[in-house]
C-alpha positions as CSV (number, residue, x, y, z in Angstrom):
1,M,0.0,0.0,0.0
2,L,2.3,2.7,1.3
3,P,6.1,2.3,1.6
4,D,7.5,2.2,5.1
5,L,9.4,5.3,5.9
6,L,12.1,3.7,8.1
7,R,15.8,3.7,8.6
8,P,18.2,2.9,11.5
9,G,18.6,5.6,14.2
10,L,15.2,7.4,14.0
11,R,14.1,9.2,17.1
12,L,10.5,8.4,16.5
13,V,8.4,6.0,14.4
14,L,4.7,6.6,14.1
15,C,2.6,3.5,13.5
16,G,-1.0,3.5,12.3
17,S,-3.4,0.6,11.8
18,A,-3.6,0.7,8.0
19,P,-3.8,3.3,5.3
20,G,-7.2,4.8,4.8
21,G,-8.7,4.6,1.3
22,V,-7.8,8.1,0.3
23,S,-4.2,7.7,1.5
24,A,-3.9,4.5,-0.5
25,R,-5.3,6.2,-3.6
26,R,-3.0,9.2,-3.2
27,G,0.0,7.2,-2.2
28,A,0.5,9.4,0.9
29,Y,0.2,8.9,4.6
30,Y,-2.8,10.5,6.5
31,A,-4.2,12.1,3.3
32,G,-7.9,11.7,4.2
33,P,-10.2,14.7,4.5
34,G,-10.5,15.9,8.0
35,N,-7.3,14.0,9.2
36,K,-5.5,16.2,11.7
37,F,-2.1,14.3,11.5
38,W,-0.1,16.8,9.5
39,D,-1.6,19.8,11.3
40,V,-0.9,18.4,14.8
41,L,2.7,17.4,13.8
42,H,3.3,21.0,13.0
43,R,1.4,22.4,16.0
44,I,3.4,20.3,18.5
45,G,6.7,21.4,16.8
46,L,7.8,18.2,15.2
47,T,7.7,19.7,11.7
48,P,8.8,23.3,10.8
49,R,5.5,23.8,8.9
50,R,2.4,21.9,8.0
51,F,3.5,19.3,5.4
52,A,1.2,18.1,2.7
53,P,0.6,14.4,2.9
54,E,2.7,13.8,-0.3
55,E,5.7,15.3,1.5
56,F,5.8,12.4,4.0
57,P,9.3,11.4,2.9
58,R,10.7,14.7,4.4
59,L,10.0,13.3,7.9
60,L,13.2,11.2,7.6
61,E,15.2,14.5,7.6
62,L,13.6,15.2,11.0
63,G,14.3,11.8,12.5
64,I,10.7,10.6,12.1
65,G,9.6,7.4,10.4
66,L,6.2,6.0,9.4
67,T,4.7,2.6,9.1
68,D,1.4,0.7,9.5
69,L,0.5,-2.5,11.3
70,C,-1.3,-3.6,8.1
71,T,0.7,-3.0,4.9
72,T,-1.4,-5.1,2.6
73,A,-4.8,-3.6,2.7
74,A,-6.4,-0.2,3.0
75,G,-9.6,1.1,4.5
76,A,-11.3,1.3,7.9
77,D,-10.0,-1.1,10.5
78,A,-13.3,-2.9,10.7
79,D,-13.2,-3.7,7.0
80,I,-9.7,-5.3,7.1
81,P,-9.2,-9.0,8.0
82,A,-7.7,-9.4,11.4
83,A,-4.9,-11.6,9.9
84,A,-3.7,-8.6,7.9
85,F,-2.5,-6.8,11.0
86,D,1.0,-8.2,11.2
87,V,2.5,-7.7,14.7
88,A,5.5,-10.0,13.9
89,A,6.4,-7.9,10.9
90,L,6.2,-4.7,13.0
91,T,8.4,-6.2,15.7
92,A,11.0,-7.3,13.1
93,K,11.1,-3.8,11.6
94,M,11.6,-2.2,15.1
95,R,14.4,-4.7,15.9
96,R,16.1,-3.9,12.6
97,H,15.7,-0.1,12.8
98,R,15.8,0.4,16.6
99,P,14.0,3.8,16.8
100,G,14.2,5.7,20.1
101,L,10.4,5.6,20.5
102,L,7.4,3.9,18.8
103,A,4.2,5.8,18.9
104,F,0.9,4.3,17.9
105,V,-1.4,6.6,16.0
106,G,-4.6,5.4,17.7
107,K,-5.5,2.8,20.3
108,G,-6.4,0.2,17.7
109,P,-2.9,-0.8,16.6
110,T,-1.7,-0.6,20.2
111,A,-4.4,-3.0,21.4
112,R,-3.5,-5.5,18.6
113,V,0.2,-5.3,19.4
114,L,-0.2,-5.7,23.1
115,G,-3.0,-8.2,22.8
116,R,-5.4,-6.4,25.1
117,R,-8.6,-4.3,24.5
118,A,-8.1,-1.4,26.9
119,V,-5.0,0.8,26.4
120,P,-4.4,4.2,27.9
121,L,-3.1,7.2,26.0
122,G,0.5,8.2,26.7
123,P,3.4,6.0,27.5
124,V,2.7,2.3,27.9
125,A,4.7,-0.7,28.9
126,G,5.3,-3.1,26.0
127,P,7.4,-6.2,25.0
128,A,11.1,-6.0,25.5
129,A,11.5,-6.6,21.7
130,L,10.0,-3.1,21.0
131,P,11.3,0.3,21.8
132,P,9.5,2.4,24.4
133,L,5.8,2.8,23.4
134,F,3.5,5.8,23.3
135,V,-0.2,5.8,22.4
136,L,-1.8,8.8,20.7
137,P,-5.4,9.5,19.9
138,S,-6.3,8.9,16.3
139,P,-6.2,12.1,14.2
140,S,-8.7,10.6,11.7
141,G,-11.7,12.7,10.8
142,R,-13.8,9.6,11.9
143,A,-12.4,9.9,15.4
144,C,-12.9,13.7,15.8
145,G,-15.5,13.3,18.6
146,A,-12.8,11.9,20.9
147,W,-10.0,14.2,19.7
148,D,-7.6,15.4,22.3
149,P,-4.3,17.0,21.3
150,A,-2.8,16.7,24.8
151,P,-1.1,13.3,24.3
152,W,0.4,14.6,21.1
153,H,1.9,17.5,23.1
154,A,3.2,15.0,25.7
155,L,4.8,13.0,22.9
156,A,6.7,16.1,21.7
157,A,7.8,16.9,25.3
158,R,9.1,13.3,25.6
159,L,11.0,13.6,22.3
160,R,12.7,16.7,23.5
161,D,14.0,14.7,26.5
162,L,15.5,11.9,24.2
163,P,19.1,12.1,23.1
164,A,19.5,13.5,19.6
């Protein structure tokens, strides 16, 4: 669907569930109408300006990577077969690239990786095979009723405390 944006030594990798339909068609992460991803990255100071979705490769210059738990299908999580969410592949990518922090964009991918239904926002304990984990609210337009930018600000503060 979308290429992973990964390399060794990243400060942060943001991991979503799967590309939405609009993102898959445009070939760009978080491209759906109403998605707050690019706006919030700029507002919390992780990007120098609001990037357009097609500019996602520029995140590597800032030490930020992108991936999805499902890389073989696109659409709403409920429409994707459970087997398409590949925890083993994500774990292997994180072992290979060793980012400073892995932040899940939404509770859904976190719940699948940790194997539990309820997950809090913010830092969470995870398997030793993964870097430190952080859970963010989904920026999707579908999730706007529960939108809270505070965990995104907490993520930015935590990144400021990580070694460069």
